[in-house]
Every structure is written in structure tokens, then in C-alpha cells.
C-alpha angles and dihedrals in degrees: 000000000000126000104241109181151315114245125207117201113214141170089224114046095172094053094048094043091052090049094051093041087060096044096045097035093229135111115242123239109233111198089165136010090248096049139051138172128208107199121199124170094264103037149350123247108204123195121197131182118248087246088073091058091086088066089066096048133280114299094000095121135017128198119247094004103114118135104150111043128077119199107218134194126184110224133188096232119017092185091056091047091049091052090048096047102033094092093046101046116087100186116045115184099178131000117221108311136165110247123212090249093060104262126122102223139184121191130199140156126251118226090274092053096257112150114242123192121194108189141175122203106233109163118077091247093050092046089051091048092054100039112115093021118122 
């Protein structure tokens, strides 16, 4: 089994796609106006309009209602990413901080309120844990 993607359901695909294009530095693939995929070497972040939610079953997903998932991306230099993104992010949760498990992390919310973590392994143990991952 292979992990394929994480999909965010939103009422405003264009806004969320633009946000993640800026954060990830990639251009989204748009196979349909109600769907987009942002592909990076290690994963795909999919964004679908709330209109598509009916395809999964009534009430199965709701836009902008996430309170339990953190979308995480490993970066080479969390301080450089912080400097690059600081002017563009409207909702900072945590500025770069060393976490107990050895990652330097910064957390912010996307326009729909989803929590995003950009982190850099900095301790020897954390670097070892992430070596060899995409």
C-alpha cells in the first residue's frame, strides 16, 4: 500500500490553492475547477471544493472544520522559511521553536484554519530519524 495524498475540502479552492502554491513553491495541477493537486517529491496535497463532498456521502466531510489534523512538511531551513513566509501568513500559532523530539518547528493556519507545521530536524536523533525519507 502507498500513501497517495491528503485532501482538504474547502469552499474556496482558488484561495487555498494560491496559499499552498506560495507556501510550497509549486504550481498546482488543476484537472477540474473544483479540484487541484500540489505535488512535491514526498507527497501530494489535494484540494477539493465542498461541492465534491457529496461524492463521499452526505455529511462525511465539512469545509474549514479541522481540529485534529496537522499538515506537516519537512524543510531544509525553518528560519529561512519563516523569514520568507512571515509577511504572507495571517495566523501564526508558533514561531520557530525547538520541540522535545528534536525538530525546530513553526506552526500557522491556512485560510481555512487548518494547522500547518513546517519543521527541520536539528538534533542528531531527529536528523537520523528523517534521513532517507523523501
